N, C-alpha and C positions, 0 to 999 in steps of 0.2 A: 835638417830644416823641414818644417811642416809644409805640406802641399796646400794649394789654394782650397781644395775641397775640405781638407782637415781644418782649415782656418775658418770655416763657416759653421755656425751652430744655430740650429732651429730650436729656440727655447720653448716654443709652444708644445713640443712633444714631451717635455720633462715634467715631472711632478713638481708642484709649487715649491715644496721644501728643498728640492734638489737644484732649482734654477740658479740661484746665486752661487752656491758652492761649486757647481759644475763650471760656471763661467770663470770663477776665480782660479780653479785648477787649470783650465785651458789658457787663461791669461798668463799664469805663472810659467807655463811650458813654452811661451813665446820667447824667441831670441830677440835682443834689441833690434829694432827696426821692423820686426814682423807685426802683422795685424790679425786680429780676430774679428770677424763680422758676425754679429748676432741678429737673428730674426725674431721678432716678438709681435704679439697682438695688442700691445699697449706701450705707451712711452716708458722706456726703462730708466727714466731720470733718477729714481732712488738708487739704482746700481752705480751711477756716476759718483754720487756722494759717498757711498759705501766703499767703492774702489779708491777714491781719493783719501778717505779716512784710514783705510787699512793698508794701502800700498803706497800712498803718498803721490806726489805730483810726478809720476813716471810714465804717464800715458797721454795720448791725444785722443780726443773724442769727436767723431764726425757723423752727423746724421746723413744717411744716404737716401732714406725714405721715411716720411713722417705721416703715417695714417692716411685716411681715417681707419683703414682696416689693418694695415701692416706697418710695423716700424723696423727699419734696418739701420744698424749703427756699426761703424768701423772703429774698433779700439786698437790703437797702435802703441806698442811699447816703445818708449823713447830710446834712442841710441845712447850708448855710454858717453857721458860728457856733454850730451845735448841739453843745453840750458834753455828754459823757456824765455822768449823775448819779453822785455818789459813793455808796458803800454807806451812809454816814451819812445822806445825803439820802434814799435809798430807805427806810431804816428810819424816818426821821422822818415820811415820808408814810404808811407802812404798817408798823407795828411787827411785824406778822405775818411780814414778810420777815426780821426779825432772827432768827427761829427757824431759818431756812435758813442764815443766816450763822453762827450758833452751831453748827449741825450740822457745818459744815465748818471750824470753828475760825477764821473770818474776823472780825477785830476791827472791829466797826461803831461803836465808841464812841471809844476813843483813836486808833485807826487809820482812822477813818471818812472821811478825806478822799480815800482811794484809790477808783478805779473798780473794778467787779467784775473786769474783765480784769487790772488791775494787782495787785489783792489775790490773785487766783487764781494768776497767774503767779509771784508772789513766794513762794507756798507750794507750788508744783508741783502745783496742782489742775487738774482738767479744767474749763476755763472753760465749755465748751459745756454740760456737765452741770449746772453751777451756774446758768448763765443760763436753761437750760430749766426748771429747778425754779422759778425766779422767775417765768418766763412762765406756767407752769402754775398757780402760786399766784394770779396775776392773773386767769387765766381762770376758776378755780374760784370766786374771790370774785365775779366778774361773774355767773356762772351761779347760784350758790347764794345770794349776798347775805347770808350768815350770818356770825356772829362779828364784827360791826362793831367795829373797833378804836377805842380812845380817841383822839380827834383832838387831840393835844397841840399841834399847830401852829396850831390855831384859838383856843387859850386866850390871854387877855391875859397880858402878861409878868409883871405883878405877881402875878396868880393862879398862874402857873406857878412863880414863885419861892416863894410860900407852900407850894405843893404839894411842891416839892423839899425845902424845909427841914423841913416837917412829916412827910413820908414817908421821905425818904432820909437827910437829915442826922440826924434823930432816931434812925433805925435804926442808923446808924454809931455814934452816941454811946452807944446802949444795948447794942449787940452787941460792939463792939470790946473792952471790958474783960473780958468772958467769954472771948473768943477769945485774948486775951493770956494770961490765967490758965491756960487749958487748954493752950496751946502750951508754956508754961513747965513745967507739970506733966507733960505727956506726954514732953517731952524729958528731964526729970529721971528719969522712971521707965524709959523705953524707949530712951533715947538711945544707950546702949552697944551695943544690938543693931541699932538702926536709925539709922545715923549721919546720915541726911538730916534727922532731926528737929532737929538743932542749927541747921542753916541755915534750916529752916522757922521755927523760933522767932525767929531773928534777923530774918528777913524780916517776920514779924508785928510785931515791935517797930518796925521801920522804917516799916511801913504805919501803925501807930498814931501814931507821932510826926509823920509827914507829914500825915496827915489831920486830926489835932488842930489843927495850925496852919492848915491849908488851909481847913477849915470856918469858922474864926474870920475869916479874911481875906474869905471870900465873904460872910458874914453881917454883918460890920461895915463893909466897904468897897465891894465890887463890887455886891452885891445892892441896898443902899440907893441907890447911884448909878443903877442901872437903874430902880428904882422912881421915882426923881426924874424921869428921862426920860419915863416913862409919865405922871406927874403933870403935867408941862409940856405934853405932847401933849393931855391931857384938860382943860387949862385950869385945873387945880387948883393950879398953882405957876408963878410967873412966871420965876424964875431961881434958880440955885443954883451953888455952887462945888464943885470937886473937887480932891483933892491930886495928880491926875495929868492929863496933857494930853488923853488920849482913853481911852475904854473899851477900846480895842485893847490898851493896855499891860497892865492886869490880866488881860485875857482870855488873852493869850499866856502869862502866868505861870501862870494856872490850868490851861491846857491842858498845859503842861510838867509840872506836878505830877500831873495826871491820868495822863500818860504814864508817869511814874515808878512810881506806885502800880499801874497796869495791868501794867507789866513785872514788878513784884514778885509780883503774883498769878499771872501766867503761869508764873513760875519755881516758885512753890509747887505749881502744878498739875503741872508736869513732875517735880519732886522727889517728889511723892506718887504718881506714876504715875496721874494722873487720879483722885486721892483713893481709890485702891484700898487697902483695909485688909489688913495682914498677918494671918497666922493667929493670932498671939498678941496681937492688939489687944484692949485692955480697953474698958470702956464710955466712959472719958474719951477714949481714942484715937478711938473711933467718933464721939463728940460733936464733937471738934475738927474732923475732916474734914467732918462734916455742916455745922457752923457755917461753915467756910471756903468750902464750895461754895455755901451760901446767900448768904454775904457777897459772893462773886464775882458771883453772879447779880444781886443787888441793885445792886452797884456798876456793872455794865455798863449797866443802865437809867438809873441816876443820872447817869453821865457822858454817856450818849447824850442825855439831855434837856438837859444843859448845852452840850456841844460842838456838837451838831447842830441844836438848836432855839433855846435861850435866847441863846447867844452870837451867832450870826449875826443874829438878829432885833434884839438890842441894838445891834449895829453899824449896822444899817439905820436904827434909830430915832434913833441919835445923828446920823447923816448928815442925816436929815430935819430934825432940830432946828436944824441949822446953816444951812439954806437960807433 
């Protein structure tokens, strides 16, 4: 095993053409779990992308010092079998990180199965910048210990289901009729001058139709099944039957429907130029965009709780019940 001294490399003393080759050799010599710390006189960001391209996603990158004179980066080789967390898993563990994902337009609910690297590369974002903000958030949380997030992952599944229904399903049911009415009205009044309103109106109708059936399927079929799994585990129920072979089947269906609604909301945001009001917008126009933005915000959390917490835990619970 390499010593701590041997794991430190001062790149500034190397000839330019020898810098990256030397770092690669030293990285390749690392055992899984070991780290190489490099010192440089400029940001070694190009090295990150070269290492990712030539060695793959087998390392973690952490800035220990960032200029203006010196940069220090710790490069850790991942342990065998160590999989990178998805952005959905990261948000499930600490919902505060979801604010960073939203800042960069990274979908942590419907598209939550991607890693940070995959999500950033797909959108052409600076992976290092996003990862650094996530690392800084962890450090600030550790130092300050403030703003403790709600620990949804520790809730029992039956309690989580009740929370989703009472908080998010009820919000959808109460807010969608108003959004549908305003979308129709604003399109009728302003549609000739703002042609995008026709498509926004059609998308709102599609979202309403999709979610009306979607919520019913969850409340009548999927959620009762998961609650029965919890009851069996708690010894409150011996056995029960279901109209499907495994909870995986309805979960796949629900996730597909989440994706469809999410795509429609993304398209509404694009058509509205991030809900930017035109100069001739009336109060109804303003209310429509405000309602749509609030609805999108709530639905992101709604789908996050289901896709990233409830559904994976339900699959685990079903597997346990079959042992």
